[in-house]
C-alpha positions as CSV (number, residue, x, y, z in Angstrom):
1,X,173.4,188.7,245.4
2,X,175.8,186.8,247.8
3,X,177.9,188.4,249.9
4,X,182.0,187.5,250.3
5,X,183.5,186.7,253.8
6,X,184.7,190.1,254.2
7,X,181.1,191.5,254.1
8,X,180.4,189.1,256.7
9,X,182.6,190.5,259.2
10,X,182.1,194.3,258.7
11,X,180.7,194.4,262.2
12,X,182.6,192.8,265.7
13,X,182.4,189.2,266.3
14,X,179.2,188.3,268.0
15,X,180.4,185.8,270.3
16,X,179.6,185.3,274.3
17,X,181.6,188.4,275.3
18,X,178.9,190.6,273.4
19,X,176.5,189.5,275.5
20,X,178.1,189.9,278.8
21,X,177.1,193.4,279.7
22,X,173.4,191.6,279.0
23,X,173.9,188.8,280.9
24,X,175.0,190.7,283.7
25,X,171.9,192.7,283.6
26,X,169.7,189.8,283.7
27,X,171.7,188.4,286.5
28,X,171.3,191.4,288.5
29,X,167.6,191.5,287.5
30,X,167.1,187.8,288.6
31,X,169.1,188.7,292.2
32,X,167.2,191.7,292.6
33,X,163.9,189.4,292.0
34,X,165.3,187.1,294.7
35,X,166.0,189.6,297.0
36,X,162.7,191.0,296.6
37,X,161.2,187.6,297.2
38,X,163.3,187.6,300.3
39,X,162.6,190.8,301.4
40,X,158.4,190.5,301.2
41,X,158.9,186.9,302.9
42,X,160.5,188.8,305.6
43,X,157.7,191.2,305.8
44,X,155.3,188.9,305.9
45,X,157.0,186.9,308.7
46,X,157.3,189.5,310.9
47,X,153.7,190.6,310.2
48,X,153.1,186.9,311.6
49,X,155.2,187.3,314.6
50,X,154.0,190.4,315.8
51,X,150.1,190.1,315.3
52,X,148.8,188.6,318.0
53,X,146.2,185.7,316.7
54,X,145.0,184.4,320.4
55,X,146.4,182.0,322.9
56,X,149.3,180.3,321.9
57,X,148.3,176.4,322.3
58,X,149.5,173.5,324.4
59,X,151.4,171.1,323.0
60,X,150.5,168.1,325.1
61,X,147.2,166.3,325.0
62,X,145.5,166.9,328.3
63,X,142.0,167.3,330.0
64,X,140.8,170.6,331.8
65,X,139.8,169.2,335.2
66,X,138.0,172.7,336.0
67,X,138.3,176.6,335.9
68,X,138.3,178.9,338.6
69,X,138.5,182.8,338.4
70,X,142.1,182.7,338.4
71,X,142.9,180.1,336.6
72,X,141.9,176.2,335.1
73,X,143.5,173.2,336.3
74,X,144.8,171.1,333.2
75,X,145.7,167.1,334.0
76,X,148.3,165.8,331.7
77,X,148.4,162.6,333.4
78,X,148.7,159.3,331.9
79,X,147.5,156.1,332.8
80,X,150.0,154.1,335.0
81,X,150.5,152.1,338.0
82,X,153.1,154.4,339.5
83,X,152.5,155.3,342.9
84,X,153.8,158.5,343.1
85,X,152.3,161.7,344.5
86,X,150.7,164.1,341.8
87,X,152.9,166.8,340.4
88,X,151.4,170.4,339.8
89,X,153.1,172.7,337.9
90,X,152.7,176.9,338.6
91,X,154.0,178.8,335.5
92,X,154.9,182.4,336.5
93,X,151.6,184.6,336.4
94,X,154.1,187.6,335.0
95,X,152.0,188.7,331.6
96,X,152.8,185.8,329.7
97,X,150.8,182.5,328.7
98,X,151.0,179.6,331.0
99,X,152.0,177.5,328.0
100,X,155.7,178.1,328.7
101,X,155.5,174.7,330.5
102,X,154.5,173.2,327.7
103,X,155.9,175.3,324.6
104,X,155.9,172.8,321.8
105,X,156.8,168.9,321.4
106,X,160.7,168.4,322.1
107,X,160.6,172.0,323.9
108,X,158.0,171.1,326.6
109,X,158.7,170.8,330.6
110,X,155.1,168.9,330.9
111,X,156.4,166.7,328.0
112,X,160.0,166.0,330.1
113,X,158.5,164.7,333.1
114,X,156.1,162.3,331.7
115,X,158.9,161.0,329.6
116,X,161.0,160.7,332.6
117,X,158.2,158.4,334.3
118,X,156.3,161.2,336.3
119,X,152.9,160.0,334.9
120,X,150.5,162.1,337.3
121,X,151.3,165.5,335.9
122,X,149.3,168.9,336.3
123,X,149.5,172.3,335.2
124,X,148.0,175.9,336.2
125,X,146.8,177.8,333.4
126,X,146.3,181.5,334.4
127,X,143.7,183.7,333.4
128,X,143.9,187.4,332.3
129,X,142.6,189.7,335.0
130,X,139.6,191.1,334.0
131,X,138.2,194.8,335.4
132,X,136.1,192.7,338.1
133,X,139.5,191.3,339.3
134,X,141.4,194.3,339.8
135,X,141.5,194.4,343.5
136,X,142.5,190.8,344.1
137,X,145.5,190.2,346.4
138,X,147.6,187.5,346.9
139,X,145.4,186.0,349.2
140,X,142.7,185.1,346.7
141,X,145.3,183.7,344.5
142,X,146.7,181.4,347.5
143,X,143.1,180.0,348.7
144,X,142.1,179.4,344.9
145,X,145.7,177.6,344.5
146,X,144.3,175.7,348.1
147,X,141.4,174.6,346.5
148,X,142.9,172.8,343.4
149,X,145.8,170.9,345.8
150,X,143.1,170.0,348.2
151,X,141.2,168.5,345.6
152,X,144.1,166.4,344.4
153,X,143.5,164.5,348.0
154,X,147.3,163.6,348.8
155,X,150.3,165.3,349.2
156,X,151.7,167.0,346.0
157,X,155.0,167.8,344.8
158,X,154.8,171.8,343.6
159,X,156.8,172.9,340.8
160,X,157.3,176.6,340.7
161,X,158.5,178.3,337.6
162,X,159.4,182.1,338.2
163,X,156.8,183.5,339.9
164,X,155.3,180.1,340.4
165,X,158.3,179.3,342.9
166,X,157.8,182.1,345.1
167,X,153.7,181.5,344.8
168,X,154.3,177.6,346.1
169,X,156.7,178.6,348.6
170,X,154.2,181.0,350.2
171,X,151.4,177.9,350.0
172,X,154.0,176.0,351.9
173,X,154.9,177.9,354.3
174,X,151.0,178.4,355.1
175,X,150.0,174.9,354.0
176,X,153.1,172.8,354.9
177,X,151.0,169.4,355.7
178,X,149.7,169.5,351.8
179,X,153.1,169.6,350.2
180,X,155.5,166.7,349.8
181,X,158.2,168.8,348.3
182,X,159.0,172.1,346.0
183,X,161.0,172.6,342.8
184,X,161.8,175.9,342.8
185,X,163.0,177.2,339.3
186,X,164.6,180.5,338.6
187,X,162.4,182.0,341.2
188,X,163.3,185.1,343.5
189,X,162.8,183.7,347.0
190,X,165.2,186.5,348.8
191,X,164.5,189.2,346.4
192,X,167.2,191.6,347.7
193,X,169.7,189.0,347.1
194,X,172.6,189.3,344.3
195,X,172.1,191.7,341.6
196,X,169.7,191.7,338.5
197,X,167.5,194.0,336.7
198,X,164.1,193.6,338.5
199,X,166.1,194.2,341.6
200,X,167.4,197.4,340.2
201,X,164.3,198.8,338.7
202,X,162.3,198.1,342.0
203,X,165.1,199.7,344.3
204,X,165.4,202.7,342.0
205,X,161.6,203.4,340.9
206,X,159.4,205.3,343.5
207,X,156.0,203.2,344.5
208,X,154.0,206.0,342.8
209,X,155.4,204.7,339.0
210,X,154.2,201.3,339.8
211,X,150.8,203.0,341.2
212,X,150.9,205.1,337.9
213,X,150.9,202.2,335.7
214,X,148.1,200.4,337.6
215,X,145.8,203.5,337.3
216,X,146.7,204.0,333.4
217,X,145.6,200.6,332.9
218,X,142.1,201.3,335.0
219,X,143.3,199.3,337.8
220,X,145.1,196.5,336.3
221,X,148.6,196.0,335.3
222,X,148.3,195.5,331.3
223,X,150.2,192.7,330.0
224,X,151.6,195.0,327.1
225,X,153.1,197.0,329.7
226,X,155.3,193.8,331.3
227,X,156.0,192.9,327.5
228,X,157.3,196.2,327.0
229,X,159.3,196.1,330.5
230,X,160.9,192.9,329.4
231,X,161.8,194.0,326.1
232,X,163.4,197.3,327.5
233,X,165.7,195.2,329.6
234,X,167.5,194.0,326.4
235,X,166.5,196.5,323.7
236,X,168.9,195.4,320.9
237,X,168.0,191.7,321.4
238,X,164.5,192.7,321.1
239,X,164.1,195.4,318.7
240,X,167.3,194.7,316.4
241,X,169.0,191.2,317.0
242,X,165.9,189.1,316.2
243,X,165.1,190.8,313.1
244,X,168.6,190.4,311.9
245,X,168.4,186.5,312.6
246,X,164.9,186.0,311.5
247,X,166.5,187.8,308.0
248,X,169.3,185.7,307.7
249,X,167.4,182.4,308.3
250,X,164.2,183.4,306.4
251,X,164.8,180.6,303.7
252,X,164.9,177.8,306.4
253,X,161.5,176.4,307.4
254,X,162.4,175.0,310.7
255,X,163.9,178.3,311.8
256,X,161.0,180.1,310.6
257,X,158.4,178.0,312.4
258,X,160.3,178.0,316.0
259,X,160.1,182.0,315.6
260,X,156.8,182.1,314.9
261,X,155.9,179.8,317.9
262,X,158.1,181.7,320.3
263,X,156.8,184.8,319.2
264,X,153.3,184.1,319.5
265,X,153.7,182.9,322.7
266,X,155.9,185.9,323.7
267,X,153.5,188.5,322.3
268,X,150.4,187.2,323.8
269,X,149.9,188.7,327.1
270,X,148.0,188.7,330.6
271,X,146.6,191.5,332.5
272,X,147.5,191.3,336.1
273,X,144.9,192.5,339.0
274,X,146.6,196.2,339.7
275,X,146.3,195.3,344.2
276,X,147.9,192.4,343.6
277,X,150.6,193.6,341.4
278,X,151.2,196.5,344.0
279,X,151.2,194.1,346.9
280,X,154.3,191.9,345.4
281,X,156.2,195.0,344.0
282,X,155.9,196.9,347.6
283,X,155.9,193.5,350.3
284,X,157.9,191.0,348.4
285,X,160.3,193.0,345.9
286,X,160.7,196.3,347.9
287,X,160.3,195.5,351.5
288,X,161.5,191.7,351.1
289,X,158.9,190.6,353.8
290,X,158.6,187.0,352.9
291,X,162.8,186.5,353.2
292,X,162.6,188.6,356.5
293,X,159.7,186.1,357.8
294,X,157.1,189.6,358.1
295,X,154.6,188.3,355.2
296,X,151.4,187.4,355.9
297,X,149.0,185.4,354.1
298,X,145.5,184.3,354.7
299,X,145.4,185.9,358.4
300,X,148.4,184.0,359.4
301,X,152.4,184.9,359.4
302,X,154.2,182.7,356.8
303,X,158.1,182.2,357.1
304,X,160.3,180.6,355.1
305,X,161.5,178.7,358.3
306,X,158.2,177.1,358.1
307,X,159.4,175.1,355.2
308,X,160.6,171.7,355.9
309,X,160.0,169.5,353.0
310,X,162.4,168.4,350.4
311,X,163.3,171.3,348.2
312,X,165.1,171.2,344.6
313,X,166.6,174.6,343.6
314,X,167.4,175.6,340.0
315,X,169.0,178.5,338.8
316,X,170.4,179.7,335.4
317,X,174.1,181.0,335.3
318,X,173.1,183.5,332.9
319,X,170.0,184.6,334.5
320,X,169.7,188.1,335.0
321,X,166.2,188.5,335.5
322,X,166.3,185.8,338.9
323,X,170.3,185.8,339.6
324,X,171.1,182.5,341.3
325,X,171.9,184.4,344.6
326,X,167.8,185.1,344.9
327,X,167.4,181.2,344.3
328,X,169.9,179.8,346.4
329,X,169.5,181.9,349.3
330,X,166.5,179.8,350.1
331,X,168.6,176.9,351.5
332,X,169.6,179.1,354.3
333,X,166.2,180.8,355.1
334,X,164.0,177.1,354.5
335,X,163.6,175.3,357.7
336,X,164.6,172.3,355.5
337,X,167.5,170.1,356.7
338,X,170.4,171.0,354.6
339,X,170.7,167.2,353.3
340,X,167.5,167.3,352.0
341,X,167.8,170.7,349.7
342,X,169.7,170.3,346.2
343,X,171.2,173.5,344.5
344,X,171.3,172.8,340.5
345,X,173.2,175.0,338.2
346,X,171.9,175.4,334.4
347,X,174.0,176.4,331.8
348,X,171.5,179.5,330.4
349,X,169.2,182.5,331.0
350,X,165.8,182.9,332.5
351,X,163.4,181.4,329.9
352,X,165.8,178.9,328.8
353,X,165.4,177.2,332.4
354,X,161.7,176.5,331.5
355,X,162.0,175.6,327.5
356,X,165.3,175.6,326.8
357,X,166.8,172.4,325.1
358,X,169.9,172.4,327.5
359,X,167.8,172.4,331.0
360,X,165.2,170.0,329.5
361,X,167.5,167.5,328.6
362,X,170.3,168.0,331.1
363,X,168.5,169.2,334.6
364,X,165.1,168.4,334.5
365,X,165.8,164.6,334.3
366,X,167.4,164.7,337.1
367,X,164.5,166.7,339.1
368,X,162.3,163.8,337.9
369,X,164.6,161.0,339.3
370,X,164.9,163.0,342.1
371,X,161.1,163.5,342.8
372,X,160.6,159.7,341.9
373,X,162.9,158.9,344.6
374,X,161.1,160.6,347.5
């Protein structure tokens, strides 16, 4: 039997409003699923960035000339008729990989120097110290650096990044006849000038603290200890902020890739010889012997006044690891004539001096031009 129209309306109208709550539930379900997907991507990415999977790669093609105990000599040179002296980059030996000098395509000091016409470019790749190397001193590192420089058969432009800057300064004071020029970037030449967190730590903590660190590492300073120390200088950045940034950009493939590359570099650590480390802390930082003209290397006194080659000093305006005063004081300590010393202040912080877009596009091209003109 057919019902009349009234019988069709014994229930409420079943238009769209009737399903709003169901649609809302469905949308909430979809949102929760998307949120869960985002959370899973985030967790997977954190694992990727925190689990070390071997040494970070070099970005630019090169040949390994040879390996000594403390480092390998890498050759990035291009075939060219250029007659400039070889450029040797000395990265920091401070717990991280030397690939800071060649981090990533378009984010590489090596690449920048090559693009600016310096076609004879070499770089050291520091090796992690083994237990057999625990008693190595600065003399061992200077002696092996001398081997590499001597093998280049002519005066060399030395480019020192952070710790590499004071190492090449010691070398230039000991072997001035082998050095065409110095480029010192973010390097503490006068470790007691200005302020800075490392100066504060060194002056506050007794040497026994550093001796205990070495003892706990079996005679080595473990790179993991140095990494924890660097992170403790900016705990919010390393333990909170970077994860918030990653979460917010988890759907941006370029951002995620850049994060993966940086974290792979940052989390991969090298061990340092304990005796070398304690010598550096005591004699170069606490006692500031090089700046005071009281340091000895390879049996001879090495004084800043013995350095007479052209020198380029690069510091970061926001560098609290090596404040600009510690870099620029070299102008008053070196024997180089004042008109042969250039001072340059980059806008960023410490690591940005070596791999930051601003420094690589604004400061290092000027340095390359300066080197070519010598």
